[in-house]
N, CA, C, O and the ligand as a Tripos MOL2 file, in Angstrom:
@<TRIPOS>MOLECULE
protein
  229   227    58     0     0
PROTEIN
NO_CHARGES

@<TRIPOS>ATOM
      1 N         -28.6200  -74.0020   -8.0060 N.3       1 MET1
      2 CA        -29.5320  -74.1640   -6.8600 C.3       1 MET1
      3 C         -29.6960  -72.8200   -6.1320 C.2       1 MET1
      4 O         -28.7450  -72.0640   -5.9330 O.2       1 MET1
      5 N         -30.9230  -72.5730   -5.7570 N.am      2 SER2
      6 CA        -31.1400  -71.3090   -5.0380 C.3       2 SER2
      7 C         -32.0700  -71.5580   -3.8560 C.2       2 SER2
      8 O         -32.8480  -72.5120   -3.8410 O.2       2 SER2
      9 N         -31.9680  -70.6920   -2.8880 N.am      3 ALA3
     10 CA        -32.8270  -70.7960   -1.7040 C.3       3 ALA3
     11 C         -34.0250  -69.8780   -1.9030 C.2       3 ALA3
     12 O         -33.9940  -68.9360   -2.6940 O.2       3 ALA3
     13 N         -35.0590  -70.1800   -1.1750 N.am      4 THR4
     14 CA        -36.2540  -69.3430   -1.1930 C.3       4 THR4
     15 C         -36.5740  -68.8910    0.2070 C.2       4 THR4
     16 O         -36.5040  -69.6700    1.1570 O.2       4 THR4
     17 N         -36.9240  -67.6380    0.3300 N.am      5 SER5
     18 CA        -37.3270  -67.1180    1.6290 C.3       5 SER5
     19 C         -38.6010  -66.3310    1.4550 C.2       5 SER5
     20 O         -39.0490  -66.0840    0.3350 O.2       5 SER5
     21 N         -39.1830  -65.9370    2.5770 N.am      6 LYS6
     22 CA        -40.4180  -65.1850    2.5230 C.3       6 LYS6
     23 C         -40.1580  -63.6840    2.5640 C.2       6 LYS6
     24 O         -39.3140  -63.1970    3.3170 O.2       6 LYS6
     25 N         -40.8990  -62.9730    1.7400 N.am      7 CYS7
     26 CA        -40.8460  -61.5270    1.7730 C.3       7 CYS7
     27 C         -41.5130  -61.0260    3.0610 C.2       7 CYS7
     28 O         -42.6630  -61.3750    3.3290 O.2       7 CYS7
     29 N         -40.8200  -60.2250    3.8510 N.am      8 PRO8
     30 CA        -41.4410  -59.7080    5.1080 C.3       8 PRO8
     31 C         -42.5440  -58.6950    4.8500 C.2       8 PRO8
     32 O         -43.3180  -58.3640    5.7480 O.2       8 PRO8
     33 N         -42.6100  -58.2070    3.6200 N.am      9 GLU9
     34 CA        -43.6320  -57.2020    3.2850 C.3       9 GLU9
     35 C         -44.9360  -57.8560    2.8740 C.2       9 GLU9
     36 O         -46.0010  -57.5020    3.3790 O.2       9 GLU9
     37 N         -44.8510  -58.8350    1.9330 N.am     10 CYS10
     38 CA        -46.0830  -59.3930    1.3920 C.3      10 CYS10
     39 C         -46.1810  -60.9020    1.6020 C.2      10 CYS10
     40 O         -47.1500  -61.5280    1.1730 O.2      10 CYS10
     41 N         -45.1700  -61.4910    2.2670 N.am     11 ASP11
     42 CA        -45.1770  -62.9090    2.5660 C.3      11 ASP11
     43 C         -45.0730  -63.7840    1.3040 C.2      11 ASP11
     44 O         -45.3910  -64.9730    1.3410 O.2      11 ASP11
     45 N         -44.6370  -63.2010    0.2180 N.am     12 GLY12
     46 CA        -44.4630  -63.9690   -1.0270 C.3      12 GLY12
     47 C         -43.1150  -64.6700   -1.0150 C.2      12 GLY12
     48 O         -42.2230  -64.3420   -0.2330 O.2      12 GLY12
     49 N         -43.0010  -65.6230   -1.8860 N.am     13 ASP13
     50 CA        -41.7200  -66.3550   -2.0120 C.3      13 ASP13
     51 C         -40.7090  -65.5220   -2.8040 C.2      13 ASP13
     52 O         -41.0150  -65.0230   -3.8870 O.2      13 ASP13
     53 N         -39.5190  -65.3810   -2.2570 N.am     14 VAL14
     54 CA        -38.4560  -64.6650   -2.9310 C.3      14 VAL14
     55 C         -37.2790  -65.5880   -3.1000 C.2      14 VAL14
     56 O         -36.7620  -66.1290   -2.1230 O.2      14 VAL14
     57 N         -36.8480  -65.7750   -4.3410 N.am     15 ALA15
     58 CA        -35.7070  -66.6400   -4.6200 C.3      15 ALA15
     59 C         -34.3850  -65.8640   -4.3730 C.2      15 ALA15
     60 O         -34.2030  -64.7330   -4.8230 O.2      15 ALA15
     61 N         -33.5060  -66.5180   -3.6580 N.am     16 VAL16
     62 CA        -32.2000  -65.9190   -3.4010 C.3      16 VAL16
     63 C         -31.1420  -66.8560   -3.9840 C.2      16 VAL16
     64 O         -31.1530  -68.0550   -3.7080 O.2      16 VAL16
     65 N         -30.2570  -66.3260   -4.7660 N.am     17 GLY17
     66 CA        -29.2090  -67.1420   -5.4010 C.3      17 GLY17
     67 C         -28.3740  -67.8700   -4.3930 C.2      17 GLY17
     68 O         -28.1830  -67.4080   -3.2680 O.2      17 GLY17
     69 N         -27.8680  -69.0310   -4.8090 N.am     18 ALA18
     70 CA        -27.0460  -69.8390   -3.9140 C.3      18 ALA18
     71 C         -25.7660  -69.1430   -3.5600 C.2      18 ALA18
     72 O         -25.1490  -69.4450   -2.5390 O.2      18 ALA18
     73 N         -25.3590  -68.2100   -4.3950 N.am     19 ASP19
     74 CA        -24.0920  -67.4700   -4.1460 C.3      19 ASP19
     75 C         -24.3660  -66.1390   -3.4590 C.2      19 ASP19
     76 O         -23.4760  -65.2920   -3.3840 O.2      19 ASP19
     77 N         -25.5730  -65.9410   -2.9610 N.am     20 ALA20
     78 CA        -25.8920  -64.6910   -2.3060 C.3      20 ALA20
     79 C         -25.0270  -64.5370   -1.0450 C.2      20 ALA20
     80 O         -24.6580  -65.5110   -0.3890 O.2      20 ALA20
     81 N         -24.7320  -63.3100   -0.7490 N.am     21 VAL21
     82 CA        -23.9400  -63.0150    0.4640 C.3      21 VAL21
     83 C         -24.7650  -62.1470    1.3980 C.2      21 VAL21
     84 O         -25.7100  -61.4720    0.9910 O.2      21 VAL21
     85 N         -24.3770  -62.1900    2.6540 N.am     22 LYS22
     86 CA        -25.0600  -61.3740    3.6610 C.3      22 LYS22
     87 C         -24.9060  -59.9140    3.2780 C.2      22 LYS22
     88 O         -23.8100  -59.4550    2.9580 O.2      22 LYS22
     89 N         -26.0250  -59.1860    3.3160 N.am     23 GLY23
     90 CA        -25.9870  -57.7860    2.9640 C.3      23 GLY23
     91 C         -26.4250  -57.5160    1.5330 C.2      23 GLY23
     92 O         -26.6520  -56.3710    1.1420 O.2      23 GLY23
     93 N         -26.5420  -58.6000    0.7510 N.am     24 GLU24
     94 CA        -26.9820  -58.4130   -0.6390 C.3      24 GLU24
     95 C         -28.4400  -57.9530   -0.6880 C.2      24 GLU24
     96 O         -29.2550  -58.3300    0.1530 O.2      24 GLU24
     97 N         -28.7450  -57.1350   -1.6860 N.am     25 ILE25
     98 CA        -30.1080  -56.6230   -1.8310 C.3      25 ILE25
     99 C         -30.7840  -57.3480   -2.9630 C.2      25 ILE25
    100 O         -30.2610  -57.3960   -4.0760 O.2      25 ILE25
    101 N         -31.9400  -57.9120   -2.6950 N.am     26 VAL26
    102 CA        -32.7590  -58.5580   -3.7170 C.3      26 VAL26
    103 C         -34.1280  -57.8700   -3.7340 C.2      26 VAL26
    104 O         -34.5560  -57.2620   -2.7530 O.2      26 VAL26
    105 N         -34.7890  -57.9880   -4.8740 N.am     27 SER27
    106 CA        -36.1220  -57.3990   -4.9890 C.3      27 SER27
    107 C         -37.1690  -58.4750   -4.9650 C.2      27 SER27
    108 O         -37.0160  -59.5200   -5.5970 O.2      27 SER27
    109 N         -38.2490  -58.2200   -4.2270 N.am     28 CYS28
    110 CA        -39.3740  -59.1250   -4.1760 C.3      28 CYS28
    111 C         -40.0890  -59.0940   -5.5440 C.2      28 CYS28
    112 O         -40.4480  -58.0130   -6.0130 O.2      28 CYS28
    113 N         -40.3020  -60.2470   -6.1890 N.am     29 PRO29
    114 CA        -40.9890  -60.2460   -7.4760 C.3      29 PRO29
    115 C         -42.4530  -59.9120   -7.3550 C.2      29 PRO29
    116 O         -43.0800  -59.5340   -8.3450 O.2      29 PRO29
    117 N         -43.0050  -60.0370   -6.1990 N.am     30 ASP30
    118 CA        -44.4470  -59.8090   -6.0020 C.3      30 ASP30
    119 C         -44.7700  -58.3470   -5.7130 C.2      30 ASP30
    120 O         -45.6260  -57.7590   -6.3740 O.2      30 ASP30
    121 N         -44.0930  -57.7580   -4.7340 N.am     31 CYS31
    122 CA        -44.4160  -56.3930   -4.3180 C.3      31 CYS31
    123 C         -43.3370  -55.3830   -4.6720 C.2      31 CYS31
    124 O         -43.5400  -54.1760   -4.5380 O.2      31 CYS31
    125 N         -42.1800  -55.8800   -5.1260 N.am     32 GLY32
    126 CA        -41.1130  -55.0000   -5.5530 C.3      32 GLY32
    127 C         -40.2940  -54.3760   -4.4300 C.2      32 GLY32
    128 O         -39.4570  -53.5030   -4.6580 O.2      32 GLY32
    129 N         -40.5530  -54.8400   -3.2210 N.am     33 ALA33
    130 CA        -39.8000  -54.3230   -2.0750 C.3      33 ALA33
    131 C         -38.3360  -54.6950   -2.1900 C.2      33 ALA33
    132 O         -37.9960  -55.7730   -2.6770 O.2      33 ALA33
    133 N         -37.4750  -53.8040   -1.7430 N.am     34 GLU34
    134 CA        -36.0580  -54.1210   -1.7110 C.3      34 GLU34
    135 C         -35.7500  -54.8170   -0.3860 C.2      34 GLU34
    136 O         -36.0410  -54.3010    0.6930 O.2      34 GLU34
    137 N         -35.1650  -55.9820   -0.4990 N.am     35 LEU35
    138 CA        -34.9230  -56.8020    0.6900 C.3      35 LEU35
    139 C         -33.4470  -57.0800    0.8620 C.2      35 LEU35
    140 O         -32.7450  -57.3520   -0.1110 O.2      35 LEU35
    141 N         -32.9750  -57.0140    2.0800 N.am     36 GLU36
    142 CA        -31.5730  -57.2660    2.3770 C.3      36 GLU36
    143 C         -31.4500  -58.6880    2.9100 C.2      36 GLU36
    144 O         -32.2480  -59.1100    3.7470 O.2      36 GLU36
    145 N         -30.4700  -59.4160    2.4370 N.am     37 VAL37
    146 CA        -30.1740  -60.7480    2.9560 C.3      37 VAL37
    147 C         -29.4480  -60.5530    4.2730 C.2      37 VAL37
    148 O         -28.3390  -60.0210    4.3190 O.2      37 VAL37
    149 N         -30.0970  -60.9970    5.3440 N.am     38 THR38
    150 CA        -29.5330  -60.7780    6.6820 C.3      38 THR38
    151 C         -28.8680  -62.0130    7.2450 C.2      38 THR38
    152 O         -28.1390  -61.9330    8.2340 O.2      38 THR38
    153 N         -29.1150  -63.1650    6.6170 N.am     39 ALA39
    154 CA        -28.4800  -64.3730    7.0760 C.3      39 ALA39
    155 C         -28.4730  -65.3700    5.9240 C.2      39 ALA39
    156 O         -29.3340  -65.3360    5.0450 O.2      39 ALA39
    157 N         -27.4860  -66.2550    5.9500 N.am     40 ILE40
    158 CA        -27.3500  -67.2920    4.9290 C.3      40 ILE40
    159 C         -27.4390  -68.6580    5.5970 C.2      40 ILE40
    160 O         -26.8270  -68.8830    6.6410 O.2      40 ILE40
    161 N         -28.2070  -69.5800    4.9890 N.am     41 GLY41
    162 CA        -28.2830  -70.9470    5.4460 C.3      41 GLY41
    163 C         -28.8400  -71.1120    6.8520 C.2      41 GLY41
    164 O         -28.0560  -71.3650    7.7660 O.2      41 GLY41
    165 N         -30.1290  -70.9860    7.0810 N.am     42 PRO42
    166 CA        -31.1470  -70.6260    6.0700 C.3      42 PRO42
    167 C         -31.1550  -69.1430    5.7840 C.2      42 PRO42
    168 O         -30.7560  -68.3140    6.6020 O.2      42 PRO42
    169 N         -31.6260  -68.8450    4.5870 N.am     43 VAL43
    170 CA        -31.6730  -67.4480    4.1720 C.3      43 VAL43
    171 C         -32.7460  -66.6850    4.9600 C.2      43 VAL43
    172 O         -33.8640  -67.1650    5.1490 O.2      43 VAL43
    173 N         -32.3750  -65.4980    5.4090 N.am     44 ALA44
    174 CA        -33.3490  -64.6340    6.0730 C.3      44 ALA44
    175 C         -33.3240  -63.2850    5.3690 C.2      44 ALA44
    176 O         -32.2660  -62.7990    4.9690 O.2      44 ALA44
    177 N         -34.5000  -62.6880    5.2230 N.am     45 LEU45
    178 CA        -34.6180  -61.4230    4.5370 C.3      45 LEU45
    179 C         -35.2430  -60.3720    5.4570 C.2      45 LEU45
    180 O         -36.0890  -60.6800    6.2970 O.2      45 LEU45
    181 N         -34.8020  -59.1280    5.2770 N.am     46 ALA46
    182 CA        -35.4190  -58.0170    5.9940 C.3      46 ALA46
    183 C         -35.5680  -56.8630    4.9950 C.2      46 ALA46
    184 O         -34.8430  -56.7900    4.0030 O.2      46 ALA46
    185 N         -36.4850  -55.9950    5.2620 N.am     47 LEU47
    186 CA        -36.6720  -54.8490    4.3900 C.3      47 LEU47
    187 C         -35.3810  -54.0340    4.3690 C.2      47 LEU47
    188 O         -34.8160  -53.7130    5.4140 O.2      47 LEU47
    189 N         -34.9220  -53.7070    3.1540 N.am     48 ALA48
    190 CA        -33.6930  -52.9260    3.0570 C.3      48 ALA48
    191 C         -33.9940  -51.4880    3.4900 C.2      48 ALA48
    192 O         -35.1220  -51.0110    3.3610 O.2      48 ALA48
    193 N         -32.9590  -50.8040    4.0070 N.am     49 PRO49
    194 CA        -33.1460  -49.4120    4.4060 C.3      49 PRO49
    195 C         -33.5250  -48.5420    3.2010 C.2      49 PRO49
    196 O         -33.1310  -48.8310    2.0710 O.2      49 PRO49
    197 N         -34.2730  -47.5030    3.4460 N.am     50 GLU50
    198 CA        -34.6250  -46.5960    2.3640 C.3      50 GLU50
    199 C         -33.3580  -45.9640    1.7860 C.2      50 GLU50
    200 O         -32.3950  -45.6950    2.5050 O.2      50 GLU50
    201 N         -33.3820  -45.7400    0.5090 N.am     51 ALA51
    202 CA        -32.1940  -45.1900   -0.1730 C.3      51 ALA51
    203 C         -31.7960  -43.8360    0.3770 C.2      51 ALA51
    204 O         -30.6110  -43.5050    0.4260 O.2      51 ALA51
    205 N         -32.7920  -43.0420    0.7980 N.am     52 GLU52
    206 CA        -32.4800  -41.7130    1.2670 C.3      52 GLU52
    207 C         -32.0320  -41.6830    2.7270 C.2      52 GLU52
    208 O         -31.7230  -40.6240    3.2750 O.2      52 GLU52
    209 N         -32.0040  -42.8540    3.3410 N.am     53 GLU53
    210 CA        -31.6110  -42.9130    4.7210 C.3      53 GLU53
    211 C         -30.1180  -42.5620    4.8760 C.2      53 GLU53
    212 O         -29.2910  -42.9290    4.0410 O.2      53 GLU53
    213 N         -29.8080  -41.8630    5.9370 N.am     54 ASP54
    214 CA        -28.4160  -41.4850    6.1830 C.3      54 ASP54
    215 C         -27.6310  -42.6770    6.6570 C.2      54 ASP54
    216 O         -27.9440  -43.2580    7.6960 O.2      54 ASP54
    217 N         -26.6190  -43.0470    5.9130 N.am     55 TRP55
    218 CA        -25.8270  -44.2140    6.2380 C.3      55 TRP55
    219 C         -24.7970  -43.9210    7.3520 C.2      55 TRP55
    220 O         -24.1320  -44.8290    7.8510 O.2      55 TRP55
    221 N         -24.6870  -42.6660    7.7170 N.am     56 GLY56
    222 CA        -23.7880  -42.3010    8.8120 C.3      56 GLY56
    223 C         -22.3300  -42.4040    8.4910 C.2      56 GLY56
    224 O         -21.4950  -42.5630    9.3810 O.2      56 GLY56
    225 N         -22.0170  -42.3150    7.2190 N.am     57 GLU57
    226 CA        -20.5930  -42.4180    6.8650 C.3      57 GLU57
    227 C         -19.9770  -41.0560    6.7090 C.2      57 GLU57
    228 O         -18.7870  -40.9470    6.4130 O.2      57 GLU57
    229 ZN        -42.9870  -58.7940   -1.3250 Zn       58 ZN58
@<TRIPOS>BOND
     1     1     2 1
     2     2     3 1
     3     3     4 2
     4     3     5 am
     5     5     6 1
     6     6     7 1
     7     7     8 2
     8     7     9 am
     9     9    10 1
    10    10    11 1
    11    11    12 2
    12    11    13 am
    13    13    14 1
    14    14    15 1
    15    15    16 2
    16    15    17 am
    17    17    18 1
    18    18    19 1
    19    19    20 2
    20    19    21 am
    21    21    22 1
    22    22    23 1
    23    23    24 2
    24    23    25 am
    25    25    26 1
    26    26    27 1
    27    27    28 2
    28    27    29 am
    29    29    30 1
    30    30    31 1
    31    31    32 2
    32    31    33 am
    33    33    34 1
    34    34    35 1
    35    35    36 2
    36    35    37 am
    37    37    38 1
    38    38    39 1
    39    39    40 2
    40    39    41 am
    41    41    42 1
    42    42    43 1
    43    43    44 2
    44    43    45 am
    45    45    46 1
    46    46    47 1
    47    47    48 2
    48    47    49 am
    49    49    50 1
    50    50    51 1
    51    51    52 2
    52    51    53 am
    53    53    54 1
    54    54    55 1
    55    55    56 2
    56    55    57 am
    57    57    58 1
    58    58    59 1
    59    59    60 2
    60    59    61 am
    61    61    62 1
    62    62    63 1
    63    63    64 2
    64    63    65 am
    65    65    66 1
    66    66    67 1
    67    67    68 2
    68    67    69 am
    69    69    70 1
    70    70    71 1
    71    71    72 2
    72    71    73 am
    73    73    74 1
    74    74    75 1
    75    75    76 2
    76    75    77 am
    77    77    78 1
    78    78    79 1
    79    79    80 2
    80    79    81 am
    81    81    82 1
    82    82    83 1
    83    83    84 2
    84    83    85 am
    85    85    86 1
    86    86    87 1
    87    87    88 2
    88    87    89 am
    89    89    90 1
    90    90    91 1
    91    91    92 2
    92    91    93 am
    93    93    94 1
    94    94    95 1
    95    95    96 2
    96    95    97 am
    97    97    98 1
    98    98    99 1
    99    99   100 2
   100    99   101 am
   101   101   102 1
   102   102   103 1
   103   103   104 2
   104   103   105 am
   105   105   106 1
   106   106   107 1
   107   107   108 2
   108   107   109 am
   109   109   110 1
   110   110   111 1
   111   111   112 2
   112   111   113 am
   113   113   114 1
   114   114   115 1
   115   115   116 2
   116   115   117 am
   117   117   118 1
   118   118   119 1
   119   119   120 2
   120   119   121 am
   121   121   122 1
   122   122   123 1
   123   123   124 2
   124   123   125 am
   125   125   126 1
   126   126   127 1
   127   127   128 2
   128   127   129 am
   129   129   130 1
   130   130   131 1
   131   131   132 2
   132   131   133 am
   133   133   134 1
   134   134   135 1
   135   135   136 2
   136   135   137 am
   137   137   138 1
   138   138   139 1
   139   139   140 2
   140   139   141 am
   141   141   142 1
   142   142   143 1
   143   143   144 2
   144   143   145 am
   145   145   146 1
   146   146   147 1
   147   147   148 2
   148   147   149 am
   149   149   150 1
   150   150   151 1
   151   151   152 2
   152   151   153 am
   153   153   154 1
   154   154   155 1
   155   155   156 2
   156   155   157 am
   157   157   158 1
   158   158   159 1
   159   159   160 2
   160   159   161 am
   161   161   162 1
   162   162   163 1
   163   163   164 2
   164   163   165 am
   165   165   166 1
   166   166   167 1
   167   167   168 2
   168   167   169 am
   169   169   170 1
   170   170   171 1
   171   171   172 2
   172   171   173 am
   173   173   174 1
   174   174   175 1
   175   175   176 2
   176   175   177 am
   177   177   178 1
   178   178   179 1
   179   179   180 2
   180   179   181 am
   181   181   182 1
   182   182   183 1
   183   183   184 2
   184   183   185 am
   185   185   186 1
   186   186   187 1
   187   187   188 2
   188   187   189 am
   189   189   190 1
   190   190   191 1
   191   191   192 2
   192   191   193 am
   193   193   194 1
   194   194   195 1
   195   195   196 2
   196   195   197 am
   197   197   198 1
   198   198   199 1
   199   199   200 2
   200   199   201 am
   201   201   202 1
   202   202   203 1
   203   203   204 2
   204   203   205 am
   205   205   206 1
   206   206   207 1
   207   207   208 2
   208   207   209 am
   209   209   210 1
   210   210   211 1
   211   211   212 2
   212   211   213 am
   213   213   214 1
   214   214   215 1
   215   215   216 2
   216   215   217 am
   217   217   218 1
   218   218   219 1
   219   219   220 2
   220   219   221 am
   221   221   222 1
   222   222   223 1
   223   223   224 2
   224   223   225 am
   225   225   226 1
   226   226   227 1
   227   227   228 2
@<TRIPOS>SUBSTRUCTURE
     1 MET1         2 RESIDUE 1 A MET
     2 SER2         6 RESIDUE 1 A SER
     3 ALA3        10 RESIDUE 1 A ALA
     4 THR4        14 RESIDUE 1 A THR
     5 SER5        18 RESIDUE 1 A SER
     6 LYS6        22 RESIDUE 1 A LYS
     7 CYS7        26 RESIDUE 1 A CYS
     8 PRO8        30 RESIDUE 1 A PRO
     9 GLU9        34 RESIDUE 1 A GLU
    10 CYS10       38 RESIDUE 1 A CYS
    11 ASP11       42 RESIDUE 1 A ASP
    12 GLY12       46 RESIDUE 1 A GLY
    13 ASP13       50 RESIDUE 1 A ASP
    14 VAL14       54 RESIDUE 1 A VAL
    15 ALA15       58 RESIDUE 1 A ALA
    16 VAL16       62 RESIDUE 1 A VAL
    17 GLY17       66 RESIDUE 1 A GLY
    18 ALA18       70 RESIDUE 1 A ALA
    19 ASP19       74 RESIDUE 1 A ASP
    20 ALA20       78 RESIDUE 1 A ALA
    21 VAL21       82 RESIDUE 1 A VAL
    22 LYS22       86 RESIDUE 1 A LYS
    23 GLY23       90 RESIDUE 1 A GLY
    24 GLU24       94 RESIDUE 1 A GLU
    25 ILE25       98 RESIDUE 1 A ILE
    26 VAL26      102 RESIDUE 1 A VAL
    27 SER27      106 RESIDUE 1 A SER
    28 CYS28      110 RESIDUE 1 A CYS
    29 PRO29      114 RESIDUE 1 A PRO
    30 ASP30      118 RESIDUE 1 A ASP
    31 CYS31      122 RESIDUE 1 A CYS
    32 GLY32      126 RESIDUE 1 A GLY
    33 ALA33      130 RESIDUE 1 A ALA
    34 GLU34      134 RESIDUE 1 A GLU
    35 LEU35      138 RESIDUE 1 A LEU
    36 GLU36      142 RESIDUE 1 A GLU
    37 VAL37      146 RESIDUE 1 A VAL
    38 THR38      150 RESIDUE 1 A THR
    39 ALA39      154 RESIDUE 1 A ALA
    40 ILE40      158 RESIDUE 1 A ILE
    41 GLY41      162 RESIDUE 1 A GLY
    42 PRO42      166 RESIDUE 1 A PRO
    43 VAL43      170 RESIDUE 1 A VAL
    44 ALA44      174 RESIDUE 1 A ALA
    45 LEU45      178 RESIDUE 1 A LEU
    46 ALA46      182 RESIDUE 1 A ALA
    47 LEU47      186 RESIDUE 1 A LEU
    48 ALA48      190 RESIDUE 1 A ALA
    49 PRO49      194 RESIDUE 1 A PRO
    50 GLU50      198 RESIDUE 1 A GLU
    51 ALA51      202 RESIDUE 1 A ALA
    52 GLU52      206 RESIDUE 1 A GLU
    53 GLU53      210 RESIDUE 1 A GLU
    54 ASP54      214 RESIDUE 1 A ASP
    55 TRP55      218 RESIDUE 1 A TRP
    56 GLY56      222 RESIDUE 1 A GLY
    57 GLU57      226 RESIDUE 1 A GLU
    58 ZN58       229 GROUP 0 **** ****
């Protein structure tokens, strides 16, 4: 079983695995955007930070 959430970029449906964890990165099948799982049950998605972004570590 998997949950579905909306892509914040294109509003398309994005399937998120039932075993997804907060912080997991999934790709939108419609626009290819990288999305971060920001909440579980219900699943919420946000655009993932750009790869070149400074993580401050
Ligand atoms: Zn999308």
